[in-house]
C-alpha positions as CSV (number, residue, x, y, z in Angstrom):
1,M,9.6,-137.1,11.3
2,D,12.2,-134.9,9.7
3,T,15.8,-136.0,9.0
4,V,17.0,-134.5,12.3
5,E,14.5,-136.5,14.4
6,L,15.3,-139.7,12.4
7,S,19.0,-139.2,13.0
8,K,18.4,-138.8,16.7
9,L,16.2,-141.9,17.0
10,T,18.5,-144.1,15.1
11,G,21.6,-142.7,16.8
12,S,20.0,-143.3,20.2
13,T,19.1,-146.9,19.3
14,I,22.5,-147.7,17.9
15,G,24.1,-146.0,20.9
16,H,22.1,-148.2,23.3
17,Y,23.4,-151.4,21.7
18,Q,26.9,-150.0,21.4
19,H,27.0,-149.2,25.2
20,N,25.4,-152.4,26.3
21,A,26.9,-154.8,23.7
22,T,28.5,-157.2,26.2
23,D,25.5,-157.5,28.4
24,Y,23.3,-158.0,25.3
25,R,25.5,-160.7,24.0
26,N,25.6,-162.5,27.3
27,G,21.8,-162.2,27.7
28,T,20.8,-163.3,24.2
29,W,23.4,-165.7,23.0
30,G,21.5,-168.7,24.3
31,H,18.1,-167.7,22.9
32,D,16.8,-170.4,20.7
33,V,15.7,-169.0,17.3
34,S,16.5,-172.2,15.4
35,Q,12.8,-172.3,14.3
36,N,13.4,-169.1,12.4
37,R,16.7,-170.1,10.9
38,A,15.1,-173.4,9.8
39,A,12.1,-171.6,8.2
40,L,14.5,-169.5,6.1
41,V,16.6,-172.4,5.1
42,A,13.6,-174.5,4.2
43,A,12.2,-171.7,2.0
44,L,15.5,-171.4,0.2
45,G,15.3,-175.1,-0.8
46,D,18.4,-176.8,-2.2
47,K,20.1,-173.7,-3.5
48,T,23.9,-174.2,-3.5
49,P,26.0,-172.2,-3.0
50,C,23.8,-170.1,-0.8
51,R,24.4,-166.6,0.5
52,I,22.4,-165.1,3.4
53,L,22.5,-161.5,4.8
54,D,21.9,-161.5,8.6
55,F,20.2,-158.1,8.9
56,G,20.8,-156.9,12.4
57,C,23.3,-159.7,13.2
58,G,24.2,-158.3,16.7
59,P,27.1,-160.2,18.2
60,G,27.0,-163.0,15.6
61,R,25.0,-165.9,17.1
62,D,23.1,-166.6,14.0
63,L,26.0,-166.0,11.6
64,L,27.8,-168.8,13.4
65,A,24.8,-171.1,13.1
66,F,24.3,-170.4,9.4
67,K,28.1,-170.9,8.8
68,A,27.9,-174.3,10.5
69,L,25.3,-175.3,7.9
70,G,27.7,-174.5,5.1
71,I,26.0,-171.3,4.2
72,E,27.9,-168.2,3.2
73,A,26.6,-165.7,5.8
74,V,27.2,-161.9,5.8
75,G,26.3,-159.8,8.8
76,L,25.0,-156.3,9.0
77,D,24.6,-154.1,12.1
78,G,24.7,-150.4,13.0
79,S,26.7,-150.9,16.2
80,E,30.5,-151.0,15.7
81,E,30.9,-153.1,18.8
82,F,28.4,-155.7,17.6
83,C,30.2,-155.8,14.2
84,N,33.5,-156.4,15.9
85,M,32.0,-159.1,18.1
86,A,30.3,-160.8,15.2
87,R,33.4,-160.9,13.1
88,E,35.4,-162.4,15.9
89,A,32.8,-165.0,16.8
90,S,32.0,-166.1,13.3
91,G,34.8,-165.2,11.0
92,C,32.2,-163.9,8.5
93,Q,32.1,-160.6,6.7
94,V,30.1,-158.0,8.6
95,L,28.9,-154.7,7.2
96,Q,28.5,-151.7,9.5
97,Q,25.4,-149.8,8.2
98,N,22.6,-147.8,9.7
99,F,19.3,-149.6,8.9
100,I,17.9,-146.4,7.3
101,S,21.0,-145.6,5.3
102,L,21.7,-148.9,3.6
103,N,24.2,-149.4,0.9
104,L,23.6,-152.9,-0.4
105,M,24.6,-154.3,-3.8
106,A,21.7,-155.4,-6.0
107,A,20.8,-159.1,-6.5
108,T,23.5,-160.3,-4.1
109,Y,21.7,-162.5,-1.6
110,D,19.7,-165.7,-1.8
111,G,18.1,-164.9,1.6
112,I,17.8,-162.2,4.2
113,F,17.4,-163.1,7.9
114,A,15.8,-160.1,9.6
115,N,15.4,-161.5,13.1
116,A,14.3,-158.9,15.7
117,S,15.7,-156.0,13.7
118,L,13.3,-154.3,11.3
119,F,11.1,-153.1,14.2
120,H,13.8,-150.5,14.9
121,V,13.0,-148.8,11.5
122,P,10.5,-145.9,11.8
123,T,7.3,-146.6,10.0
124,Q,7.7,-143.8,7.5
125,E,11.0,-145.3,6.4
126,L,9.9,-148.9,6.2
127,P,8.5,-148.9,2.6
128,R,11.9,-147.6,1.3
129,V,13.9,-150.0,3.4
130,L,11.9,-153.0,2.4
131,R,12.3,-152.1,-1.2
132,E,16.0,-151.8,-0.7
133,L,16.1,-155.3,0.8
134,N,14.0,-156.6,-2.1
135,A,16.5,-155.1,-4.5
136,A,19.4,-156.8,-2.6
137,L,17.9,-160.2,-3.1
138,K,18.5,-162.4,-6.1
139,P,15.4,-163.3,-8.2
140,K,12.9,-165.3,-6.1
141,G,15.1,-164.6,-3.0
142,I,13.7,-165.2,0.5
143,L,13.2,-162.7,3.3
144,L,12.4,-163.8,6.9
145,T,11.2,-161.2,9.4
146,S,10.5,-161.5,13.1
147,N,9.1,-158.6,15.0
148,P,7.3,-157.9,18.2
149,R,3.7,-157.3,17.3
150,G,1.5,-154.5,18.4
151,N,-1.2,-152.1,17.2
152,D,0.8,-150.0,14.8
153,E,2.3,-147.8,17.5
154,Q,5.9,-146.6,17.6
155,S,7.8,-145.0,20.5
156,L,11.2,-144.4,22.1
157,Q,11.5,-146.7,25.1
158,G,14.5,-145.6,27.1
159,E,17.2,-145.2,24.4
160,R,15.7,-147.7,21.9
161,F,13.1,-146.9,19.2
162,G,10.6,-149.5,18.3
163,A,7.7,-149.7,15.8
164,Y,5.1,-152.4,16.7
165,H,2.9,-153.4,13.8
166,S,-0.1,-155.6,13.6
167,P,0.3,-158.7,11.5
168,D,-2.2,-157.2,9.0
169,T,-0.2,-154.0,8.6
170,W,3.1,-155.9,8.3
171,T,1.6,-158.1,5.6
172,A,0.4,-155.1,3.6
173,L,3.8,-153.4,3.9
174,L,5.6,-156.5,2.6
175,Q,3.2,-156.9,-0.3
176,Q,3.6,-153.3,-1.3
177,A,7.4,-153.9,-1.3
178,Q,6.9,-156.6,-3.9
179,F,7.1,-159.7,-1.7
180,E,4.7,-162.6,-1.8
181,P,3.9,-164.6,1.4
182,I,5.1,-168.1,2.0
183,E,4.2,-168.7,5.6
184,H,3.8,-167.0,9.0
185,Y,3.7,-168.1,12.6
186,Y,3.9,-166.8,16.2
187,R,6.6,-167.2,18.8
188,P,7.5,-168.6,21.3
189,K,6.3,-171.9,19.9
190,G,3.7,-173.9,21.7
191,L,2.2,-171.1,23.9
192,P,-1.3,-169.5,23.8
193,R,-1.5,-166.6,21.3
194,H,-1.6,-164.0,24.0
195,Q,1.8,-165.3,25.2
196,Q,3.3,-165.1,21.7
197,P,4.5,-161.5,21.2
198,W,6.6,-162.3,18.1
199,F,5.2,-162.4,14.6
200,V,7.4,-164.3,12.1
201,S,6.8,-164.2,8.4
202,V,8.6,-165.7,5.4
203,W,8.4,-164.0,2.0
204,R,9.6,-164.5,-1.6
205,K,10.7,-161.7,-3.9
206,K,8.3,-161.3,-6.7
């Protein structure tokens, strides 16, 4: 993809969330991803104070949950409407940034919570974006990713772009970006594997 195509894809995806922000908030606010938040917090250990970047924070559900645990949480999203919602809901700092045009300070975060967000990054841009997330983490920082799994295909579905990687491909990408694995699991919890479309993995910065 050239830069024009990339801009169209990311613009379309951000536009989708921008135009459907209220419906998305109403439809997802009650989703239980406490298992994922707990996995990140457990991997962080007893670090205090602790600073987490909620990468793709949406309307702020998880920012609010992390804040309730006494964690300093910072949000990031490409949609202006989501950023406004997240600030209002959580009172946290929220950065408005396109996922493929990040401007993050180095060695700033103890953890990054990328829940249902990185699959919107086109495959050709993923190695660079993952390296940028690595650089934003403090030494031995933790990254949690949760993505819908697939067979390494990517496509525009309606207005939203998605890249659906196999667990093996995702693992290779993270290792190439200088992360080492801690654990992985499939969601929703307790269902047969064919009914678990989400692959969740926890990583430590090398």
